[in-house]
ZARO-464806 format. One line per 4 residues: number of its first residue (from 1); their letters; for each residue x, y, z of C-alpha. Coordinates in nm, 4 decimals. Layout:
# residues N
NUM = a = X,Y,Z  ...
***
This chain:
# residues 253
1 = meek = -0.7414,3.9020,-1.9528  -0.8048,3.6211,-2.1945  -1.0271,3.3445,-2.0742  -0.8995,2.9953,-2.1331
5 = nvdf = -1.1423,2.7284,-2.2368  -1.0827,2.4190,-2.0337  -1.2403,2.0925,-2.1408  -1.3370,1.8710,-1.8518
9 = meid = -1.3692,1.4988,-1.9064  -1.7000,1.3627,-1.7871  -1.6867,1.0094,-1.6541  -2.0099,0.8146,-1.6329
13 = lkei = -1.9596,0.5733,-1.3440  -2.2760,0.3863,-1.4285  -2.1589,0.3260,-1.7847  -1.8148,0.2216,-1.6588
17 = fyiw = -1.9812,-0.0319,-1.4303  -2.1880,-0.1720,-1.7209  -1.8748,-0.1999,-1.9349  -1.6885,-0.3727,-1.6513
21 = vhkl = -1.9733,-0.6202,-1.6087  -1.9778,-0.6789,-1.9842  -1.6034,-0.7530,-1.9725  -1.6265,-0.9532,-1.6509
25 = wivi = -1.5250,-1.2746,-1.8266  -1.1935,-1.1132,-1.9202  -1.1385,-1.0011,-1.5608  -1.2047,-1.3542,-1.4325
29 = lvgi = -0.9753,-1.5164,-1.6894  -0.6905,-1.2746,-1.6145  -0.7398,-1.3286,-1.2396  -0.7221,-1.7079,-1.2791
33 = fcsl = -0.4153,-1.6808,-1.5031  -0.2274,-1.4538,-1.2596  -0.3282,-1.6697,-0.9641  -0.1962,-1.9878,-1.1256
37 = slgl = 0.1174,-1.8146,-1.2519  0.2189,-1.6688,-0.9152  0.1268,-1.9827,-0.7230  0.3172,-2.2179,-0.9532
41 = ynky = 0.6153,-1.9815,-0.9623  0.6424,-1.9758,-0.5828  0.6004,-2.3520,-0.5595  0.8293,-2.4798,-0.8366
45 = iktp = 1.0608,-2.1955,-0.9475  1.1269,-1.9598,-0.6557  1.4182,-2.0637,-0.4338  1.2941,-2.1440,-0.0818
49 = vyes = 1.4454,-1.9427,0.2038  1.4391,-2.0635,0.5653  1.4435,-1.8441,0.8762  1.6011,-1.9354,1.2095
53 = ktsf = 1.5584,-1.7080,1.5136  1.7392,-1.6382,1.8389  1.6924,-1.3694,2.1019  1.8884,-1.1670,2.3611
57 = yvih = 1.7799,-1.0080,2.6840  1.9610,-0.6763,2.7134  2.0320,-0.5467,3.0644  2.3216,-0.3503,3.2131
61 = rqde = 2.3504,-0.3963,3.5915  2.5372,-0.1457,3.8028  2.5038,-0.3742,4.1056  2.5238,-0.7498,4.0474
65 = sktt = 2.3129,-0.8280,4.3539  2.0005,-0.6498,4.2316  1.8326,-0.4991,3.9271  1.7080,-0.1433,3.9480
69 = isdl = 1.4738,0.0614,3.7308  1.7772,0.2569,3.6150  1.9355,-0.0681,3.4934  1.6228,-0.1524,3.2924
73 = qtgr = 1.6065,0.1936,3.1352  1.9772,0.1802,3.0488  1.9328,-0.1602,2.8884  1.6484,-0.0249,2.6768
77 = hltq = 1.8703,0.2522,2.5439  2.1620,0.0159,2.4831  1.9615,-0.2063,2.2484  2.0367,0.0299,1.9588
81 = dymi = 2.4099,-0.0022,2.0270  2.3810,-0.3801,2.0466  2.2007,-0.3908,1.7114  2.4975,-0.2173,1.5496
85 = lits = 2.7501,-0.4461,1.7218  2.5736,-0.7614,1.6018  2.6381,-0.6772,1.2354  2.9853,-0.5307,1.2858
89 = rpvl = 3.2665,-0.6701,1.0715  3.4580,-0.8393,1.3593  3.1455,-1.0345,1.4565  3.0673,-1.1360,1.0981
93 = ekvi = 3.4229,-1.2450,1.0199  3.4471,-1.4520,1.3387  3.1116,-1.6201,1.2634  3.2371,-1.7184,0.9183
97 = nitg = 3.5608,-1.8601,1.0640  3.3766,-2.0606,1.3311  3.1069,-2.2069,1.1058  3.3232,-2.2550,0.7967
101 = vdit = 3.0379,-2.1378,0.5724  3.1652,-2.0132,0.2360  3.0214,-1.6627,0.2417  3.1433,-1.3042,0.2517
105 = peal = 3.0770,-1.0708,0.5483  2.8618,-0.8485,0.3248  2.6468,-1.1429,0.2165  2.6108,-1.2628,0.5755
109 = esmi = 2.5075,-0.9151,0.6874  2.2314,-0.9124,0.4229  2.0960,-1.2387,0.5698  2.0721,-1.1054,0.9255
113 = yinn = 1.7568,-0.9273,1.0421  1.7311,-0.7669,1.3881  1.4094,-0.6627,1.5552  1.3580,-0.4806,1.8830
117 = pqes = 0.9915,-0.4572,1.9910  0.8925,-0.1174,2.1240  0.9447,-0.0625,2.4969  1.1332,-0.3922,2.5185
121 = rily = 1.4856,-0.4985,2.6126  1.4741,-0.8113,2.3973  1.6549,-0.8313,2.0637  1.5360,-1.0854,1.8084
125 = isvm = 1.7941,-1.1992,1.5540  1.6958,-1.3892,1.2399  1.9152,-1.5439,0.9730  1.7738,-1.6272,0.6294
129 = hkdp = 1.9315,-1.9059,0.4249  1.8241,-2.1525,0.1576  1.9359,-2.4419,0.3807  1.7486,-2.4715,0.7146
133 = mtak = 2.0390,-2.6313,0.9023  2.2842,-2.3668,0.7815  2.0401,-2.0961,0.8961  2.0396,-2.2439,1.2480
137 = ilvd = 2.4194,-2.2830,1.2580  2.4714,-1.9223,1.1482  2.2188,-1.7665,1.3864  2.3609,-1.9607,1.6845
141 = avae = 2.7124,-1.8503,1.5950  2.5983,-1.4897,1.5546  2.4341,-1.5035,1.8992  2.7439,-1.6434,2.0735
145 = vaae = 2.9990,-1.4205,1.8997  2.7819,-1.1092,1.9361  2.7295,-1.1823,2.3087  3.1059,-1.2117,2.3577
149 = qmcn = 3.1660,-0.8928,2.1599  2.9052,-0.7047,2.3627  3.0717,-0.8062,2.6884  3.4100,-0.6865,2.5644
153 = imet = 3.2945,-0.3569,2.4135  3.0276,-0.2600,2.6687  3.2298,-0.3951,2.9640  2.9494,-0.6089,3.0974
157 = ekvn = 2.9942,-0.9485,3.2588  2.7279,-1.1409,3.0713  2.4688,-1.1105,2.7968  2.1703,-1.3404,2.8383
161 = ivey = 2.0707,-1.5447,2.5338  1.7026,-1.6235,2.5796  1.6861,-1.8979,2.3164  1.9001,-2.0435,2.0433
165 = gnip = 1.7933,-2.0880,1.6817  1.5432,-2.3461,1.5692  1.5577,-2.5688,1.2615  1.2818,-2.4292,1.0371
169 = kkpy = 1.0588,-2.6873,0.8702  0.8799,-2.4627,0.6221  1.0252,-2.1964,0.3907  0.9765,-1.8396,0.5047
173 = nqni = 0.9042,-1.7067,0.1550  0.6735,-1.9803,0.0244  0.3071,-1.9545,0.1166  0.1284,-2.1273,-0.1709
177 = rrsf = -0.2232,-2.0379,-0.0580  -0.1330,-1.6721,-0.0106  0.0407,-1.6711,-0.3500  -0.2698,-1.7999,-0.5293
181 = isgg = -0.4937,-1.5460,-0.3540  -0.2516,-1.2561,-0.4117  -0.2089,-1.3465,-0.7793  -0.5849,-1.3555,-0.8309
185 = iigi = -0.6343,-1.0184,-0.6635  -0.3511,-0.8623,-0.8661  -0.4931,-1.0004,-1.1910  -0.8434,-0.8695,-1.1164
189 = ilss = -0.7159,-0.5236,-1.0223  -0.4867,-0.4921,-1.3256  -0.7451,-0.6147,-1.5784  -1.0145,-0.3890,-1.4299
193 = avii = -0.7776,-0.0920,-1.4419  -0.6926,-0.1596,-1.8075  -1.0610,-0.1854,-1.9017  -1.1440,0.1436,-1.7277
197 = ilyv = -0.8414,0.3248,-1.8747  -0.9249,0.2094,-2.2273  -1.2800,0.3346,-2.1791  -1.1667,0.6732,-2.0492
201 = indn = -0.9094,0.7391,-2.3233  -1.1426,0.6193,-2.6006  -1.2541,0.9381,-2.7773  -1.4673,0.7676,-3.0417
205 = irsa = -1.8227,0.8948,-3.0810  -2.0537,0.6343,-2.9348  -2.3781,0.8196,-2.8690  -2.5828,1.1278,-2.9539
209 = edie = -2.4530,1.2940,-2.6378  -2.0970,1.2526,-2.7671  -2.1910,1.4242,-3.0956  -2.3416,1.7231,-2.9156
213 = khlg = -2.0475,1.7477,-2.6749  -1.7599,1.7151,-2.9230  -1.9082,1.8606,-3.2436  -2.1630,2.1043,-3.1047
217 = itvm = -2.4319,1.9669,-3.3392  -2.7842,1.8964,-3.2230  -2.9018,1.5495,-3.3197  -3.2465,1.5640,-3.4809
221 = gmip = -3.2980,1.1916,-3.5112  -3.1335,0.8518,-3.5242  -3.1699,0.5638,-3.7672  -3.1764,0.2272,-3.5918
225 = tevr = -2.9252,-0.0295,-3.7096  -3.2020,-0.2801,-3.7891  -3.3684,-0.0360,-4.0297  -3.0425,0.0173,-4.2200
229 = edkk = -2.9895,-0.3560,-4.2425  -3.3458,-0.4112,-4.3718  -3.2887,-0.1430,-4.6356  -2.9687,-0.3107,-4.7504
233 = krik = -3.1509,-0.6435,-4.7768  -3.4300,-0.4878,-4.9870  -3.1776,-0.3273,-5.2229  -2.9945,-0.6579,-5.2584
237 = krkv = -3.3190,-0.8461,-5.3341  -3.4206,-0.5839,-5.5932  -3.0841,-0.6192,-5.7692  -3.1253,-0.9966,-5.7752
241 = kekd = -3.4736,-0.9658,-5.9281  -3.3517,-0.7199,-6.1928  -3.0709,-0.9585,-6.2815  -3.3148,-1.2495,-6.3112
245 = veea = -3.5421,-1.0439,-6.5401  -3.2478,-0.9519,-6.7657  -3.1391,-1.3154,-6.7902  -3.4947,-1.4222,-6.8729
249 = avsi = -3.5226,-1.1574,-7.1444  -3.1953,-1.2696,-7.2988  -3.3061,-1.6330,-7.3006  -3.6314,-1.5412,-7.4764
253 = i = -3.4489,-1.3492,-7.7497
***
C-alpha cells in the first residue's frame, strides 16, 4: 500500500497571542465601532415593539362544588389544546372584527406568543405591536374571545382570566445598554477571529523554522537587517565620494 504524506499545520498559540496583542488597537477600534453602530441602530432606526401580556388559569371541573386532583391533571393536559384554540382562525377573525384593527389573521397570529410554564395550568398570552395601546387592546380581545371559544368547544362553563393586558411603557426590543455591550462583544470576537485566520492562512516564510519546514533546507546563518542597511549606506556614501572626485577632476582639467 502506498503511504500518503499528510502535512499537518502547526499553530503556535504563543505567537498568535503576541500577534493579537500587537493588533489589539484594531480589535478595540472595531469593538467600539460595532458597539456604537448597534446601539445607535436600536435607538434611532429600529422600529420599537411593545409587549402586552394576559394569562389564563386552565382547569376542567367534573364537579362544580369541588376541585379534585383529577381535575388539575386534566387541566394540565388541556393546556396544549387551549394553545391551539387561541390562534385558531375563528378567534383571530372575531378579534379583528371586535377591535377594528386593520390587520390580517395571519399577521395577528404572528404577533401572538403563548407560553405554558412546565408543570403549570397557567397560559401566558403576549401580543407584540408597535403601538402600546393597540397591543393591550388586541391581547384583551384575544383573551375574551379565546375564553368564549374554549367554553364552546371544550364544553366548560367558565375559563378564568387571571389578569388582563397592561399598557407597556418601554419597548420590548430596545435595550440600549444591552445593544452597546452586545455590539462591542461581537466586534471584538469578529476582529480577533479575522486576525487569527489571516495569521493561520498566511504561508509566507517569516522565520528560519519556516524555511526548514517548507523547503527542507538547513539555515546556516542569518544576516541581521541592520547590517544590510549599514552596508547599503556605505555603498551609497562610496558612490557619492567617487562622484565628487570625478567632478573635482573635471573642474581641474
